[in-house]
N, C-alpha and C positions, 0 to 999 in steps of 0.2 A: 832406347832410342831408337827404338823398332820405328814410331812414327814420324821421328825425322826426316825418313826415308820415304814412308811406304805415303807420308802427304803427297808427293810428288805425281801420284798416280791421279791424284785428284782433284777437276780441273777448278773448284771453287776455293780450293786450300791456296793452288798457284797464285790467283786472282786475288785473295788476300794477301799472299804473299808481294807481288806488285803493289798493292795498296798501301800497306806497313811501309814499304820502303818508299817510296812517293811521297808520304807523308814525312815519314822524320826525315828523308835527304833535304825534301823543300825547306822544313823548319831550320836544319842543322846550317844551310846554306845560308841562311837569311842571319842566322846571327856568329856565322863566322868572320864579320868584319864588326864584330861588340868589341865584349871585354878579354883579348888574349891571355891566357895564365903565362902556356908557353907556345911562345910562337913558333907556327908549323906546324906545331902537335896536336893545343889541346885548349878551350877556351872556354867562358863561362857558356852552359850549354842547357837552355831550358827543355831544348828540346828530347832531354833524355826523359823525360815525362814518358815517354811515347815506350821505349821498349817495353818496359814490367806489365804495363796497360793492354800492348798488344798481345803479350806474351799471354796474361787471363783469358782476354778476350779469342785470341785467336790462334792459341796455342802452338804448335811446330810452326806453323805461317808466321808470327811474329815472329819469333826467333829468327827465323831466315829474314825475314824484312828486315829486322833490327840489323842486321850482320850487314846486308845490301845494301839499305839506307846510309849505313855511315859510309861504306866504301865509295856510292854514291857521291856523299855531301863529300869525303876530302876532293874527289876526283872534280868535281866543278866549284869547288870552294878556296881550293890554291894550297889544297894541305897533302895531296899525294905525295904518301913516303915509304920509305922501308917500314915506318911504324904503323901504315896503312894494312899491311897484313894480318898483325896482330891487335891491331883495331876491329878488324874482321872477324877473327876468334873471340875476342874479348867484348863484342856487342851481340855476338849471336847469344852467348848466355846470359848477357844482360835482360834478353827476351824471353831464354832456354828456362833460366831458374826459377823462374815464377809459377809460371803452370804446372813444374817438374814437383816444387816442393808445396803446392798450393794444398794439396790433399791429403798431405802428411805432415802437417805444422803442429803437432801433438796436442791434437784437439782443441787448437786455437780455433778454426772452423768448426761450426757444428754438423755433426754425421747427418743430421737431416736436412739439409741447406747448403747444398756444396758448388749453389751457382757461384758463378764467379762475377761475381761485384764484393762491393763492401756498403750493405748497407745497415750493420751492426757492427755496435764496438769492437767485436771479437773479430770480424773478417777485416777491419781497418788494422789494427794491432797486426793481423797473420799477414797483411800485404805490406806494413813495414818493415816486419821482419824477412819476409822473402823477396822485398827490396835491396833492405840492406846488404842482403848476402850476393844477391845476383850483383849490386854497384861495389863490394870488395874485390869479387871473383875477377870482374872487368880490370879493376885496378890492378891486381898483380901481375895477369896474366899481360896488360901490357906495359907495365911496369917492368916486366922481372925480363922479357925481348929488350926493352930500350934502355935498360942497363945492363944488358950483356952486349949488346951491343955499342956502347960507353956515347949515348946519345942525351939522356937523360937521366938523374941518379934515382934509384927506386926509392928511397927516402921520401924525398919531394915528391914524384909523381906518384904513386901507388895511394896516398894519403889523397893527393890534389883530386886525383880520376875518382878515388871513394867517394868523397865529399861533394862534391860534384856532380853526379850521378844521384844519388842519396837525396840532397836536398831539391834536385827537379821533381822527384817522385814525391818526398816526405809529405808536402800540403796538396797538390796538384793532382796529384795519381788515385789517392782516394776518389778526389771527387768528381775526377774524370769518366771515371770508372761507373761513378754511381749515375753521370748526366748518359753515357753513351751503352751501358748492359741492356738496358729496354730493348733499346730502339735497336739494336746490333742482334739483341735475341728475338724480334719480332722480326726481324727480316732473316731470321733462319742461319744467320753467317757467324753465331757462337761457336768455335771450333768441335765441342765435340758434339755439335749437332748436325756437324757434316760428316767427321769420321766415323767411322764403326770400330768399335769395341778393340775388333779382332784386330784392328791395323795400330794399336799402342801396345808399346811393350806392358811387359805382364807388372816386370819390375821384381824387386825379392829383398825383403828387409827393410822396410820403407821408412820406418823410425831411424835402424841402424842408418838409415841412408841420408837421414833429413841430418843427424848427428855427423855423419862425416862431412856432409854438403856446410855444414856450421865449421866444424873446424878447420874446416881446408882452405873456406875462403878467412875467416877473422884469424886463424892461426898463422896463416900463411902470409896475411899483412903485417900480424903484428911480429911474428917472427924475422918476417925479411924486414922490416924496419929497425930492429935491433939488431941485427946483422951487419947491416946495411951503418947504422949509425957508429956502432961500435967496432967491426974489422974493418969498412974503408970508411970510418969518420966522415962518412957526411951528415945533414944536418934537414930538417923538418922541411925548413922553406929558405933553400939556397940553393944552390949546385956546387957548394964545396965538396970535399972531398973523393975518393978513386970512385972511378967507375968498372964495369965489365969484370966485377971483383968472380972466382971461385967461387969463394964462403958464400955472399947472394946469393947465385943462381943453386948454389947445393940445398941451400937451408930451404929456399921456395918451394923449389921443383917437388920434394915428397907431399907438398901440400896440394898440387897442384894437381898430381896422379890422384891424390885422394877425391879429390873435387869428381875426375873420370869419374873415378871407381862408383862415387856417390849416384851421380847423372845415370849409369847402367842398373844403379839397385832402385833406383823411385819410378814408379808407375804414370799415373794419370789416369788410372782407368778408375778408380774411385768416382771422379766427376759422373762418367757414364751411366754407376750403380746409381746414383741419384736419381740423374734423370729419368731411368729408366723405370723407377720407384715412384716418381712423381705423377 
């Protein structure tokens, strides 16, 4: 995760943080009055297509922009509250995971074409995978905290946020990348054209890291829901059952730690290698 910190010494990366945050926040605010799912917590969010796209194009700047943009959206959209704290972290991972996993998706992305776009079927498939993992990670981070705080039950919120995030990226994400990438590349604003490889974490065990990330995200979602439904009598489509249960908190915690570990294991340098060879 070295590049998450080192990027702040680069003026262009800071500008990309501001750009990503502004675009994401603007679209979030527009739809705040749209279709609420949990009033004051979340709503139907077409804007969630941007974090994975910005993550692939702008790398760590896209991740920071997603986190900051979500916070600004809450602030000016009237939904700022205790959930915004973990909303910041959840949305950070919504932009962070796609670029970290992009070069290590079990060969789905051809090694001779690591550009951050979706102009082939394999790369569309890779995008859907990383977008799903990012969506689930965001979902369990926010739902884990809000359930612990006895605000919204984990079973309902985790699946709601995951579906909400992934639905936005499923169709629009690959299309948006194909449209934006050539222009962003031509302007020299793709993150691998701005940062130097030495400022990006080397990572270790990228295949194992990808596996741990997938298990952490999807395993945390599935196990958390099963425990919430079983031990706390929660339901998938309602607010019934107990909240703030230790069993739910403990069942999800190992998966969150797995996600953090995988974040250090994954690199992102693979894209630099291919750029240098082109």
